[in-house]
Structure formats: structure tokens, C-alpha cells
C-alpha positions in Angstrom: 87.0 84.7 59.5 89.8 84.1 57.1 90.5 80.7 55.5 92.8 78.8 57.8 96.3 78.4 56.5 98.5 75.2 56.8 99.8 76.5 60.1 96.2 77.0 61.4 95.4 73.3 60.8 98.4 72.4 63.0 97.4 74.5 66.0 95.2 72.0 67.8 96.6 68.7 66.5 99.9 69.4 64.7 100.6 66.7 62.1 104.3 65.7 61.7 104.2 66.7 58.1 103.7 70.4 58.8 107.1 72.2 58.5 108.5 74.4 61.2 108.4 78.1 60.3 111.4 79.2 58.4 113.6 81.7 60.4 113.7 85.2 59.0 117.1 86.5 57.7 116.3 89.8 59.4 114.0 89.1 62.4 113.7 92.7 63.5 112.5 93.8 60.1 110.1 90.8 59.9 108.7 91.7 63.3 108.2 95.4 62.3 106.5 94.2 59.1 104.3 91.8 61.1 103.2 94.7 63.4 102.3 96.9 60.3 100.4 94.0 58.7 98.5 93.4 62.0 97.6 97.1 62.1 96.3 96.9 58.6 94.1 93.9 59.4 96.1 91.5 57.3 96.2 88.9 60.0 97.3 85.8 58.1 100.3 87.6 56.5 101.1 89.1 59.8 101.2 85.7 61.4 103.6 84.3 58.8 106.0 87.2 59.2 105.8 87.0 63.0 106.5 83.3 63.0 109.6 83.8 60.9 110.8 86.5 63.3 110.1 84.3 66.3 112.0 81.4 64.9 115.0 83.6 64.3 114.9 85.4 67.6 114.6 82.1 69.5 118.3 81.4 69.1 119.8 84.9 69.1 117.5 87.1 71.2 115.1 85.2 73.5 113.8 88.5 75.1 112.8 89.8 71.7 111.1 86.4 71.0 108.7 87.1 73.9 107.6 90.3 72.2 106.9 88.4 69.0 104.9 85.7 71.0 102.7 88.5 72.4 102.1 89.8 68.9 101.2 86.2 67.8 98.7 86.0 70.6 97.0 89.2 69.5 96.9 88.0 65.9 95.4 84.6 67.0 92.8 86.5 69.1 91.7 88.6 66.1 91.4 85.5 63.9 89.3 83.7 66.5 91.9 81.1 67.5 91.5 81.8 71.2 93.3 78.7 72.6 96.3 79.4 70.3 96.4 83.0 71.5 96.3 81.8 75.1 99.1 79.4 74.6 101.3 82.1 72.9 100.8 84.7 75.5 101.3 82.2 78.4 104.6 81.3 76.8 105.5 84.9 76.4 104.8 85.6 80.1 106.7 82.5 81.3 109.8 83.1 79.2 109.9 86.8 79.9 109.6 86.1 83.6 112.6 83.7 83.4 114.7 86.1 81.4 113.8 89.4 83.2 111.5 89.0 86.1 109.4 92.1 86.8 109.4 93.3 83.2 106.3 91.6 82.0 103.9 94.3 80.7 100.5 94.6 82.3 98.8 94.2 78.9 100.2 90.7 78.6 98.6 89.5 81.8 95.3 91.2 80.8 95.4 89.4 77.4 96.2 86.1 79.0 93.3 86.5 81.5 90.8 87.6 78.8 91.7 84.6 76.6 91.5 82.2 79.4 88.1 83.5 80.4 86.9 83.2 76.9 88.1 79.6 76.8 86.1 78.9 80.0 89.4 78.3 82.0 88.3 80.3 85.0 91.1 79.1 87.4 93.7 80.1 84.8 92.0 83.4 84.3 91.9 84.0 88.1 95.6 83.5 88.3 96.3 85.8 85.4 94.0 88.6 86.7 95.7 88.1 90.1 99.1 88.8 88.4 97.6 91.7 86.5 96.3 93.3 89.8 99.8 93.0 91.3 101.5 94.6 88.3 98.8 97.4 88.1 99.2 98.1 91.8 102.9 98.2 91.5 102.8 100.6 88.6 100.3 102.9 90.4 102.3 102.9 93.6 105.5 103.7 91.8 104.1 106.4 89.4 101.0 107.6 91.2 99.1 106.9 88.0 97.0 104.0 86.7 94.3 103.7 89.4 91.7 103.3 86.7 93.5 100.4 85.1 93.9 98.9 88.6 90.2 99.2 89.1 89.5 97.3 85.8 91.9 94.5 86.9 90.3 94.3 90.3 86.8 94.1 88.9 87.9 91.3 86.4 89.7 89.4 89.2 86.6 89.6 91.4 84.4 88.4 88.5 86.8 85.5 87.9 86.7 84.5 91.6 82.9 84.6 91.6 82.9 82.3 88.5 84.8 79.7 90.4 82.6 80.1 93.5 85.2 81.7 95.8 82.7 84.1 97.3 84.8 85.1 100.3 87.8 86.2 98.3 85.7 87.8 95.6 84.0 90.0 98.3 87.5 90.9 99.6 88.6 91.9 96.2 85.4 94.0 95.5 85.9 95.8 98.8 89.4 96.7 97.7 87.9 97.8 94.3 85.3 100.0 96.1 88.1 101.7 98.1 90.2 102.3 94.9 87.2 103.5 93.0 86.2 106.0 95.7 89.8 107.4 95.6 89.6 107.6 91.9 86.2 109.5 91.9 87.5 111.9 94.5 90.7 112.6 92.6 89.3 113.1 89.1 86.9 115.9 88.2 85.3 113.5 85.8 81.8 112.0 86.1 83.0 108.9 84.3 85.0 108.0 87.4 81.8 107.6 89.3 80.9 104.8 86.9 83.8 102.8 88.3 82.4 103.3 91.8 78.8 102.4 91.0 80.0 99.4 89.1 82.3 98.4 92.0 79.3 98.6 94.5 77.2 96.6 92.1 79.8 93.9 92.1 80.1 93.9 95.9 76.4 93.5 96.2 76.5 90.6 93.7 79.2 88.9 95.8 77.1 89.3 98.9 74.1 87.9 97.0 76.2 84.9 95.9 77.1 84.3 99.5 73.4 84.4 100.5 74.0 87.6 102.5 70.9 89.6 101.4 71.4 92.3 104.0 74.9 92.9 102.7 73.7 93.0 99.1 71.0 95.5 99.9 73.5 97.8 101.7 75.9 97.7 98.7 73.2 98.3 96.1 71.8 101.2 98.2 75.2 102.7 98.2 75.4 102.3 94.4 72.1 104.2 94.0 73.4 107.0 96.2 76.6 107.3 94.1 74.6 107.2 90.9 72.5 110.1 92.2 75.7 112.0 93.1 77.0 111.4 89.5 73.7 112.7 88.1 73.8 115.8 90.3 77.3 116.5 89.1 77.0 115.7 85.4 73.3 116.2 84.9 70.8 113.4 83.9 72.9 112.1 81.0 72.2 108.7 79.3 75.1 107.2 81.4 73.9 108.5 84.7 70.3 107.5 84.1 71.3 104.0 83.1 73.6 103.5 86.0 70.9 104.7 88.4 68.4 102.3 86.9 70.9 99.4 87.2 71.4 100.0 90.8 67.7 100.4 91.5 67.0 97.1 89.8 69.6 95.3 91.8 68.4 96.9 95.0 64.8 96.0 94.2 65.6 92.4 93.5 67.5 92.1 96.8 64.6 93.7 98.7 62.2 91.3 97.1 64.4 88.4 98.2 64.2 89.8 101.7 60.4 89.9 101.5 60.5 93.7 101.5 57.9 94.0 98.7 56.9 97.6 99.3 60.5 98.8 99.3 61.2 96.7 96.1 58.1 98.3 94.4 59.5 101.7 95.2 62.9 100.8 93.8 61.5 99.3 90.6 59.2 102.3 90.1 62.2 104.7 90.3 64.0 102.4 87.9 61.1 102.6 85.4 61.1 106.4 85.8 64.9 106.5 85.1 64.5 104.3 82.0 61.6 106.3 80.7 63.9 109.3 80.9 66.6 107.3 79.2 64.3 106.5 76.3 63.4 110.2 76.1 67.0 111.1 75.7 68.3 108.4 73.4 65.2 107.6 71.3 63.2 104.4 71.0 66.1 102.2 70.0 65.6 98.4 70.6 68.1 98.4 73.5 66.4 101.3 75.2 63.0 99.8 74.8 64.2 96.4 76.1 65.8 98.0 79.1 62.5 99.8 80.0 60.6 96.5 79.5 63.1 94.8 81.8 62.4 97.3 84.6 58.6 97.0 84.0 58.8 93.2 84.3 60.6 93.5 87.6 58.0 95.9 88.8 55.3 93.5 87.7 56.8 90.7 89.7 57.1 92.9 92.8 53.5 94.0 92.5 52.3 90.4 92.0 54.2 89.4 95.2 52.5 92.2 97.1 49.1 91.2 95.9 48.4 93.9 93.4 47.3 91.7 90.5 45.9 94.6 88.4 49.1 96.7 88.8 51.2 93.7 88.0 49.2 93.0 84.8 49.4 96.6 83.6 53.2 96.6 84.0 53.5 93.3 82.3 51.3 94.3 79.4 53.4 97.5 78.8 56.6 95.4 79.0 55.3 93.0 76.4 54.3 95.8 74.1 57.8 97.4 74.4 59.4 94.0 73.6 57.2 93.7 70.5 58.2 97.2 69.4 61.9 96.5 70.0 61.7 93.3 67.9 60.3 95.2 64.9 63.1 96.1 62.4 64.1 99.7 62.5 67.3 100.7 60.6 67.3 104.1 62.2 68.7 102.6 65.5 71.7 100.4 64.9 72.4 97.7 67.5 75.6 99.4 68.6 73.9 102.6 69.6 72.6 102.3 73.2 72.4 101.5 76.1 75.8 101.7 77.7 77.5 98.3 78.0 76.5 97.6 81.6 74.3 94.7 82.8 70.7 95.5 83.3 
């Protein structure tokens, strides 16, 4: 992170001695310069230029000032000043709404929600994602495009609702997400679209679990496994399809274990282990791939233990421990950014 400037020190507890930013003589030029500096990664210089533009626009073009406030929020996010970024984008949204209601870009709501979530302000994030969903749906309904972005906003809104314990509304949102994701996967001849659907079904199962509805969770996770298999049939057994299948099987097995369906859970976890072995075969023995396989083996071990198969449980547990040890050994041939796909295991 860069060295904080004088302005940085004022962001949380502004001392009276810190001067106001000096307005730029040519705010449009300063704004363009700030955008270029931001693109170059010169965040502190970009901040100073943008603040000058904002101060000048405040009195002559308030609408343009909101665009600068959004840029300032992006700069603050990149520099790690998340609360500052949240304050700037919240101001941008509020002022833009007052000046020209209905013209706030979707990306502004998305940034506000992401920053609020990062700051642990789940109620604020929920409101921001709610607004993002409305805008995304409006754009999609007007243009016929943007369903994928709507799915992303719905998923984030449901996650935010789960974080504040609103299980009933989260479930409603995830049902909506499943419906939109099904339409997306049917409309696009792209296996990637199936990932939205399997992820949506995982989330719906999670919401049922959070509401102590194990039967509902099992149903949703089973549907996710079916969709993951369809994706694999369409695209082949790629790293993505194998991983998504294993995620659904692990969730299904855990729910089955909660329902005292040990034999069914064992079958699910065995299939998950099989999928993750195939994943390792495809991607190599990277730390992430090995840890993923170890995770499925540990879940299988727990199910076997619950079913009374101590020897089988120990064998699975021993293999998982060996994989964890291998994953922990340094190996520069597999950078941490490689695999697996960024989906919860």
C-alpha cells in the first residue's frame, strides 16, 4: 500500500488544519487526467487530480461531480481505504438520484454493495444489492440483455440476506435466481451459463439449510448435481464441470448426513472423491487441487465413521492427511492462483 498522504490522514478523523482540496481551473481536464492516472495505477496522483476536479464541479456541474465521486470511490478501494470508498460512492448515488433519478449506473450500486460488505455493514450491503437488482432487472427488461449481470446481483443480494439472518427472503431471492439462471442456460449455447445455475441451486440449498429445512436442502443440492452432470455431458469433463459436480455432491452428502441418511451420504462423497481425483488428473497436483481432494476424503471419512465403518473412515482420513502434507510442501511449479475455480468447496 502506498504511503498515506495528508488527505488520507483526514479521512477517518479530519483535523481542522487539513486544507480543503483546491478547485481545478479546468475540472474536465483534471477529471480526464485522474482517469488516466488511475488506469496507470498512480492512485495517489489520481486522487489529488480527482479531488481538484470534484471541488470545481461542485459549484458549476453537480452531475459531473457525481462521476468524480465514483472515481474517487474506485481509487479509495484500490488503495485499501474501504470506508472512504463507501462514503464517496454513497454520496455519488444519493446526489445523482436527487439530480437525475433513474440514471445511476448499475456499477455504482455494485461498488457500494461490495464496499459495504467488505466493511461488515451487511444491512447497508443488502440495501445496495437490492437497488442493484432493480436496476439490473430494468436494464434486462428494456434491452433484453444483461441476464448474467442480474444473476450476479441476485446471488449477492441473497448472500447479504443470509448474512443478516433473513432466511425467508434469501430463499425467495435464490428461487428467483434459479429461475433467471435456468433461462440464461437455455438461451446461451455456453457451458459457462450452467455454472450460474449450479451456483444458484447451491445457494438455494444453503438457504434451506440455514432455515433448518434439510429436505429442501437435499432437493436443491440434488438438482445442482443433475445440472452439473448436464454441463459435463455438454462440455465434457473439464476442470470446471468436475469441480462444480464435486461441490454439489459434497453439499448433498452433508445434507444427507444431517438427515441421518448415512448410506446416501457415503455414495455422494464417494462420487465427489472420484470427481476430484479426475480434477487432479486434469490440472496436476497443485496445492489447491490436493486440498480439494483431501476435503472430499475427510467428508467421506466422517460419513463412514457415522455408518460404523471405522476401517474405511481411517483409510480415507489417512489419505486426506497425506494429501494435506503434500499440499503444504513448497512447489513453485504450481502458483496459488492456478486452480481450482473460485467456488466454495
